[in-house]
C-alpha positions, 0 to 999 in steps of 0.5 A: 637372222639377227640373233644367230649372228650374236650367238655365233659372235658371243661363241667366237668371243667366248672361245677366244677368251679362253684360247687368250687364257690358255696362252698366258704364261704360268709365271704370270698366273702365279703372282699373288696381285693376280691370285688375288684379283682372280679370288675377289673379281667375281665376287665384284662382278656377282655383286654389281650384278646383283645390285643391278638386277635388284635396284634398277628398271631400265635407267631408273632406280626403284626399291621394291620387292626385290630390295626386301628379299635382298634384305632377307637374304642378307640377314639369312647370311649373316646369321649363316644360313645354308645357301638354300635356306638364303634363297628360300628366304628371299623368295619368301619374303619377295613373294610376301611383299609382292602380295602384299603390295600388289 
């Protein structure tokens, strides 16, 4: 039952955030600072999520096969590989390191 309460609270919260976004005046959204924040904030959040999922195991900092896959993906991005190739490289390297290390 607690899961359904959490799902309902999350749905209401998401709707409220969307509603608040619609109520912001257009003049505020057209400010250069707001536009720059809107462009950079998703990238920063995605980078933080990636780092947390790669290097954290509970409350412990770990470096394992996921770090190798992330490094391989970074190299593929530097070489300007297409997105699917970047994902494939990360998956193959992660799986290979896990297979070698057990």
